[in-house]
MIDO-15980 format. One line per field, with one value per residue (C-alpha): y, x, z; residue in three letters. Coordinates in steps of 0.001 Angstrom, whole numbers, plus 524288, in hexadecimal, padded with zeros to 5 digits. Each point is the difference from the previous one (the first is absolute). Layout:
MIDO-15980
c2 c(Y,...)
c1 c(X,...)
c3 c(Z,...)
aa c(ALA,...)
END
This chain:
MIDO-15980
c2 c(7CB67,80817,80114,80541,80949,804E9,802A9,80721,80864,80447,8031C,80803,8075B,80457,806E5,80986,80CF7,7FEB0,80519,7FA21,8050E,809B6,80099,80950,80B7D,800CD,7FF4F,80A96,801E5,7F4D7,7F885,7F1F9,7FAA3,8046A,7F6E7,803DE,7FC8F,7F30C,7FAE7,7F586,802E1,7F4D0,801EC,7F6E2,803AF,7F88E,802A3,7FC92,801F3,7F97F,80135,7FB42,7F684,80299,7F1CD,7F988,7F897,80490,804D0,80C2A,7FDCF,80454,80924,7FD8A,80092,807E2,800E7,80AE1,8004D,80B3D,80375,80BA3,800E9,80A73,7F97C,7F296,7FEE2,7F5AA,804A8,7F459,7F6DE,80A9B,7FFF2,80BF6,807BB,80EDC,80525,80E88,80638,80E60,807EF,800AD,7F3CA,7F25C,7F568,7F1B2,7F2F3,7F6F7,7F1AC,7FDB5,7F4ED,80013,7FFB6,7F9BE,7F23D,80192,7FE4F,7F22F,7F963,7F5C9,80241,7FFF1,800DB,808E1,80AE7,8015D,8033A,80798,7F977,80872,80E6F,80D0E,80696,7F742,7F1F6,7F74E,7F521,7F371,7F82D,7F7B1,807F6,7FACB,801C7,7F7E6,7F3B5,7F9F3,7FE8F,7FC04,7F253,7FE6D,8011A,7F5F2,7F330,7FE3A,7F5A6,7F61A,800AB,7F925,804E6,80299,7FFA2,7F8B2,7F333,7F930,8040E,7F4A4,8093D,80D19,80B5C,80A25,80DAA,804F8,7F563,806C0,7F783,80478,80BC2,80BD1,7FD21,7F257,8041B,80013,80D9A,80450,80406,80AC3,7FBD7,80480,80C63,800C6,80514,80EAC,802A1,80BC5,80884,80808,80D88,808AF,80DCD,80E3C,807C4,80EE0,807A0,80E4F,809CC,80B0B,809DA,7F7F6,7F38E,7F417,7F946,7F318,7F997,7F20D,7FA5D,7F148,7F3D1,7F193,7F9D1,7F305,7FADC,7FE82,80880,808DF,80BC5,80DEB,80824,80E93,8049C,80E1D,80599,80D45,800E8,80A93,80038,80A24,8013C,80443,7FFDE,7F200,7FA93,7FDFE,7FE47,7FAEF,8001F,7F832,7FE65,7FA89,7F4E7,7F3E3,7FCEF,7F23E,7FB33,7F5E2,7F57F,801FB,80030,7F405,7F80E,8028E,8030C,7F9CF,7F2FC,7F723,7F69D,7F4D1,8066A,8042C,7F9D8,803E0,8063E,80620,8051A,8027B,80DD3,8079A,80D6A,80BD0,809A2,807C3,809D3,7FF24,80C91,7FFF6,8092B,7FD9F,80749,7FD74,804A6,7FE88,80483,7FD30,7F78E,7FEDB,80045,7F323,7FF24,807E3,7FE64,7FDC8,8002B,7FE45,7FE87,7FE47,7FEFC,7FADC,8001E,7F4B8,80297,7FBB7,7F5A1,7F9B0,80229,7F95A,7F38C,7F3E7,7FDCC,80CB6,80332,80D3F,80D68,804A7,7FC0B,80585,7FF87,804A6,7FE88,8058C,7FC5F,8032F,8007A,7FC66,805E1,7F71C)
c1 c(82476,7FA49,7F319,806DC,807E1,7F39A,7F962,80C0E,80087,7F218,8021C,80C12,7FA3D,7F454,80866,8059A,7F95A,801BF,80DE6,80CD1,806A2,80AAB,80E1D,80294,80481,7F282,7F857,7F83D,7FF48,7F8E9,7FDCD,7FD86,80322,80E20,80B89,80E17,80869,8070E,7F7DB,7F59F,7F29F,7F7E0,7F226,7F557,7F19E,7F6B4,7F176,7F2F5,7FB2C,7FB60,7FFCC,7F4D9,80220,7F80A,80078,7F2AA,7FD27,80CAB,80162,80777,80DC7,80352,80B93,806C0,80EE0,806E8,80EBB,806D1,80E5B,806A9,80DD1,804ED,80E0A,805A6,7F9EE,7FAA6,7F3C3,7F6F2,7F26A,7F877,800CF,802AB,80E08,80543,80B9A,7FFDD,80396,7FDA0,7FF77,7FC74,7FAED,7F228,7FF00,8057D,8008F,801D6,80130,7F6B8,7FC70,7F336,7F62A,7F2ED,7F481,7F49B,80550,7FE57,7F14F,80177,807BA,7F9D9,7FDCF,80C9F,8027B,80B67,7F6C7,7FBF0,80DD6,80203,80464,7F409,80092,7FD5C,7FB41,7F8B9,80027,7F8B3,7F975,7FFC3,7F7B9,7F6CA,80176,7F969,80D01,8080E,7FF4C,80BB0,80398,7F67A,805B5,7F87C,7F2BA,7F5AB,8007C,7F7BC,7F539,808B2,809E9,7F77E,7F612,7F19B,7FBA3,80C24,800A9,802BB,7F2AF,7F688,7F468,804D4,7F68D,801F7,800E3,7F5B4,7F5EC,7F2D5,7F964,80950,7FB3B,8092C,80187,804FB,809B8,80E28,80587,80ABC,80CA3,807B5,80DA7,80B11,80739,80DF0,80A83,801BA,80E00,806AA,80723,80C6C,7FF7C,80B54,800B2,801FE,7FAE3,7FFAB,7FC9C,7FFFB,7FAAF,7F7B9,7F823,7FFD9,7FBEB,8086A,7FD33,804D6,7FEEB,80424,80071,801CE,8004A,7FFAB,80D8C,7FBF8,7F89E,7F347,7F792,8097B,7F750,80250,7FBD6,7FFB5,7FECD,7FE0B,7FE3E,7FF32,80239,80072,801E0,7FD5D,8027C,7F6F8,8078F,80495,7F706,803FE,7F570,80222,7F810,8035B,7F876,8031B,7FD6C,805FD,7FE34,8021A,800F2,7F6EE,80A7E,7FFF4,7F12E,7FE51,809F7,7F9E8,7F1A8,7FD45,7F90B,804DC,7F776,805F7,7FBF2,7F27B,7F30B,7F1B8,8027F,80CE8,7FF99,80C48,8051B,80AEC,80208,806EC,808A5,7FAF7,80348,7FC52,80043,8027E,80017,806AD,7FF77,809E7,802E8,80BEF,80373,80C09,7FD7B,80E00,80DE5,7FE34,7F140,7F640,7F18D,7FBBD,7F2C0,7FD3B,7F3F5,8000B,7F5A3,80304,7F5B7,8026B,80070,7F4C8,808CE,8018A,7F1F9,7FA8E,807C2,7F810,80A4C,7FCB8,7F420,80406,8020B,80A1E,80AB0,7FFE3,80B58,800BB,80A5F,801DE,80B52,80D6E,80CF9,80CC2,80CBE,80BA4)
c3 c(80FA0,7F4F6,8077E,80BF3,7F77F,7F997,80CEF,804F1,7F3C0,80243,80E39,7FDA1,7F4A1,807FF,80A25,7F625,7FD08,7F160,7FEE5,80437,80C0B,7FD21,80405,80B1E,7F7B3,7F991,80CAA,80689,80EC2,806A3,7F36A,8044B,7F288,80080,801BF,80267,7F43D,80181,80B68,8016A,8059E,80560,80513,80487,80077,808EE,7FFE6,7F9F7,7F239,7F3B1,7F166,7F785,7F4D0,7F3A0,7FB90,80088,80CA6,8066C,80DFC,80463,804C3,80DDC,801DD,80CF0,7FF38,7F576,7FE1C,7F898,7FC16,7F8EC,7FBFB,7F83A,7FB66,7F73A,7F40C,80388,80858,80584,803BE,80524,7F440,7F5FB,7FB26,7F932,7FB3D,7FF7D,7F285,8028E,80D8B,8009E,80BB1,7FA63,7F78F,7FE4D,7F580,803BA,7F93C,80737,801A7,80731,80161,7F907,80971,7F8F0,801F6,80EB0,7FEC2,7FAEC,80AF1,808A7,80E89,807C1,80EAA,7FD13,7FC5B,80E41,80424,7F3D9,7F612,7FDCA,7FE24,80621,7F3C9,7F636,8031E,7F6CB,8075A,7F868,8095C,7F811,7F38A,7F3C6,7F943,80958,7F7AF,7F978,7F1B8,7F58A,800A1,80CC9,7F96B,803ED,7F8BA,7F3DD,7FF58,7F929,80B3C,809FA,809E6,7FE96,7F1C5,7FB96,7F8AD,80CFB,80536,7FE15,7FED4,7FB28,7FEF0,7F587,805A2,7F6A1,802E9,7FD56,80A58,80A95,807AB,80162,80E7E,7FCE4,7F5B3,804A2,80239,7F6CD,806AC,7F954,7FBD7,808D6,7FCA0,7FB35,80927,8010B,80450,805E2,7F645,80108,7F9E6,7FC1F,7FAD9,8039F,80B7F,8003E,80C4E,803C8,809D0,7FAA1,807C0,80C71,7F8C5,7FD3F,7F319,7FAE4,7F299,7FCCF,7F233,80124,7F792,80377,8000A,8060F,7F41B,807A6,7F72E,7F863,802B7,80484,80BA9,8027E,80E1A,80437,80DAA,8069F,80EA8,80A44,80EB3,80A5B,80E99,80AE9,80CDF,801B0,7F580,7F1E9,7F59D,7F249,7F37B,7F3D2,7F362,7F2B8,7F6A2,7F9FD,7F18B,7FAFD,7F210,7F9E8,801CB,80EC9,800B1,7F782,80796,80D5B,7FD74,7F2CE,7FE6C,7F512,7F854,807C8,80CD6,7FB75,803D9,800CB,80D3A,7FBBD,7F203,7F82B,801B4,7F97D,8064A,7FA9E,8072F,80B92,80AB1,80E72,80833,80EA9,80BAB,80D1A,80CFE,80ACD,80DBD,808B1,80DCB,80861,80BFB,8050F,7FAED,7F8FB,7FE0B,7F835,7FD21,7F1FA,7F94D,7F181,7F781,7F146,7F563,7F256,7F541,7F6BB,7F172,7F749,7FA02,80D72,8049E,7F3D3,80245,803F5,80A7D,80721,8086B,805AA,7FA0A,809C3,8096F,80DD8,8097C,80E1C,80A87,80DBE,808C9,80530,7F8E0,806C1,7FACB,80253)
aa c(MET,ILE,LYS,ARG,LEU,GLY,ALA,LEU,ILE,THR,ALA,LEU,TRP,LEU,THR,SER,LEU,GLY,ALA,HIS,ALA,GLY,ALA,GLN,GLU,HIS,CYS,GLY,PRO,GLY,ASP,GLU,ARG,CYS,ILE,ALA,THR,GLY,THR,TRP,GLU,VAL,GLN,LEU,ALA,VAL,GLY,ALA,GLY,LEU,ARG,THR,ASN,PRO,LEU,ALA,ASP,SER,ASP,PRO,ILE,PRO,LEU,VAL,VAL,ILE,PRO,GLN,VAL,SER,TYR,TYR,GLY,LYS,ARG,PHE,PHE,LEU,ASP,ASN,LEU,ASP,LEU,GLY,TYR,THR,LEU,VAL,ASP,LYS,PRO,GLN,TRP,MET,LEU,ASN,ALA,LEU,ILE,THR,PRO,GLY,ARG,ASP,GLY,LEU,TYR,PHE,PHE,ARG,ASP,ASP,LEU,GLY,ARG,PHE,VAL,LEU,ASP,GLY,GLY,LEU,ASN,LEU,VAL,GLY,ASP,ALA,SER,ASN,PRO,PRO,THR,SER,GLY,GLY,ASP,MET,ASP,ASP,ALA,PRO,SER,SER,PRO,ASP,GLU,GLY,GLY,GLU,GLY,SER,PHE,ASP,ASP,PRO,SER,PRO,LYS,PRO,ALA,ASP,ASP,PRO,LEU,GLU,SER,PRO,ALA,GLU,GLN,PRO,SER,SER,THR,PRO,PRO,PRO,LEU,ARG,GLU,ARG,ASP,LEU,SER,ALA,LEU,ALA,GLY,LEU,GLU,ALA,SER,ALA,ARG,LEU,GLY,GLY,TRP,ASP,TRP,GLN,LEU,GLN,ALA,LEU,THR,ASP,VAL,SER,GLY,ALA,HIS,GLU,GLY,GLU,GLU,LEU,ARG,PHE,ALA,LEU,SER,ARG,SER,THR,ARG,ALA,ARG,ASP,ASN,GLN,PHE,GLY,LEU,ALA,LEU,GLY,PHE,SER,TRP,LYS,SER,ALA,GLU,VAL,MET,GLU,TYR,TYR,TYR,GLY,VAL,THR,GLU,GLY,GLU,ALA,SER,GLU,GLN,ARG,PRO,ALA,TYR,ARG,PRO,GLY,SER,GLY,ALA,SER,PRO,PHE,VAL,ARG,LEU,SER,TRP,SER,ARG,PRO,ALA,SER,GLU,SER,TRP,ARG,TRP,LEU,GLY,SER,VAL,GLN,TYR,GLU,HIS,LEU,SER,GLU,ALA,VAL,ARG,SER,SER,PRO,LEU,ILE,ASP,GLN,ASN,GLN,VAL,MET,GLN,ILE,PHE,VAL,GLY,GLY,VAL,TYR,HIS,PHE)
END
């Protein structure tokens, strides 16, 4: 269940432009992100896309079917899987209390058929197929020599691993110990958003309330859209900063997980910038075309982790969106 939830979180998050949709009184003409106050909006995107996974030896995740559900009341709102309550609502700015999922845990889930029907995500789906971090708890580590198996006391002719007469090719390969579980986290905090000079900006200050890592995150985004006949183009850029506790929980390597191939690693805090371009065009009353491409440059704290073999995360999606 938690794997499917994680994939869904990723899919839904990717469809957003970086700021929550607004209630109708704050909407401009033709603004596709607007929702009439007190109504539900349900959309389903169907298309082709993928998002890369920076974990070593991991495959990209395909993006095929992406649901999006939104509701805005006078104060309470649901925007995909973000839950919030509006504390201050002014014509040009807004302050919300927010509960939202952390995203780093999505990289560490095992492969799941649900991701193909999305249980994956439109925006940044972390593919966990064959990740090096998909192992269980440390209690699942391989047995020691005195627990049976080759080189144990039950072996009638054991060979020491460091036998000088044994050639390197004949020596048994050492298998790194499995990694501990990295769980999803729930974050809570404040979200401020405003419109200045044709740009929408959004700032979230969040802390872990699930007890997964007890760290903090700061997310900032600027977005702008423009129309050219029936086409709407969007640009979003920003960054996410994460404290050392977040980085260590997901990308650190403890002494119990370390090996010759995977050295121990304790990262500090770090910030990852991103830029996203999007395009939308109506196809009928209920359908519209959607295209999105995003580039995220991973922070040095993440890139230096032995668990990571990429410097960036790329996401692309092209398809149609049906409005129910």
